[in-house]
Phi, psi and omega in degrees: 000148185300151185296332182286000171278340184298130178084356180241296177275137174301124181304328179294332177282313185295341184267358183235048182300317184299316179295319179297319181296318179297317179295319182298312185294331185262359186289149176237152009276354171208170188296126179196171174206147175250125182238109178279156182050049187291315182262160169306134188302317180294322180293319177299320177297322179294321177297321179293317183292334180260009179297136186290152174297149182307317184288344181284333182271181176282107183242023179269136178278183179298337180271002179086358180261152177304137182240203183254013178231139178226136180231149178223113188274323186275073191293336181294349178271001189267351181139176186299320181296318180287329174295320177294319178297318180299316178295321185293314187284349175262357180288145180305319183298319180288318179298323177289325178300309179285336174294323177293323180292317188265344183078018181252119180269159173067036180291145181240140176274143179264105182291348182264347182053040183297119183080349184255211183089208179276139176236133179225134183228134178270167180304138182099341181282145173219171177226122182293155175302138183199161163249145188280163172304146192253355176227144175298128187302326183254329186265341180078009178290157174281130176280128189240323188220145167249132174234119183240131174243125181266145184231049186246098180283136176068024183287127177284135184291346177258015180270002182078196184071015181285132173293131182241132177247131186243151169285308177194104185295342175288325183264326183225104184287353181264133179293146176281332182220139173234134185232119181286141185277062186282157185302133177062027173264131178251138171237125180241130180209157178297149168250106181223185177285356181241005184271067181288127180212163186197181160220145185282164186303138176279125181229084184281140175288165184304321184288348180238021187297339181273356181276163175223163177270117185246140177205164172241124182250124180238133182242141182234151190230173171212160180283338182223161173210162180306140185303325183289348179260352184286133178225165176299151182297133179210160173276183177298133184252108182263151173235120179296152180301144176271156178296129182300152183300330185284345178271101184210175182307131179093346181282134175273122184289129173273163177307322179294326177295316180298316179298319179297314181295321177297317179297319181295319178293319179297321178299314181292319177298317180297319178297315180298320179296319179293318179297319179297316181296317179295319179296319179297318180297319179295317180296318181292321177295321178298317182293332183284332184273168178299316180298326178296319179294321178295318178297320178299316180295321178295318178297317181298316179298316182299315181297315182292321180294320181294326180292000000 
């Protein structure tokens, strides 16, 4: 393995590409792999020690108010470890390394870290099942891979925040795979129209209430992709949580059930409010332009003619 892997990738990982590739290709519900002890232990520790404070990142929700999620995209500003990581993941050797595991040639590094970088989530946060946006917003590249490295020391497997992989959340609300966000664990997976993923609500116990779920999200692209995988350009497609199977006629609601149902209703209300606001902005922008005035006149003519 190339010398610039020294001190960053765990040598035991870098030496078993063939085994990793076989596991990746055969994984369900879509191609992915979980790699424990992915980074050199000291390097992973340095990334954790230089992880940005929650308030330093973008922690505003869709409503403009501070939320329970914070992201920081410009990771090279965070310290020497993140500068080394930034140099490393754009190197030809590393791109070829993950290309050998995934079978994807010509992978491209995103220098803007759009949607990526450091992610931090506080207790109570969850992420709905979704497929990611499929083209780079400015470069037009095809989005191909997500690589996530978790930095959570001593994380309890029953604390939530588990990465969930779905076959189809519209048809089956239960994840096919759940992956706990343990320290120095890497998850690599395809980004396609079928790569539905989420994480379940973080529920930290009182003794760990000051902790957060920390990760580094890296996205990789290519200029081309197989024709059968090409789809129309779209943003991230979310699916709200479905009502759990245990909530049915005759069931007595526990406090946790009530909290869950309130959250689900709030999620749907928030989505409707955002859609209404976006639609209003589009309509108002349309009305302000020349084309908007022409459309208005055509609509007026149509309504009067139909009458």
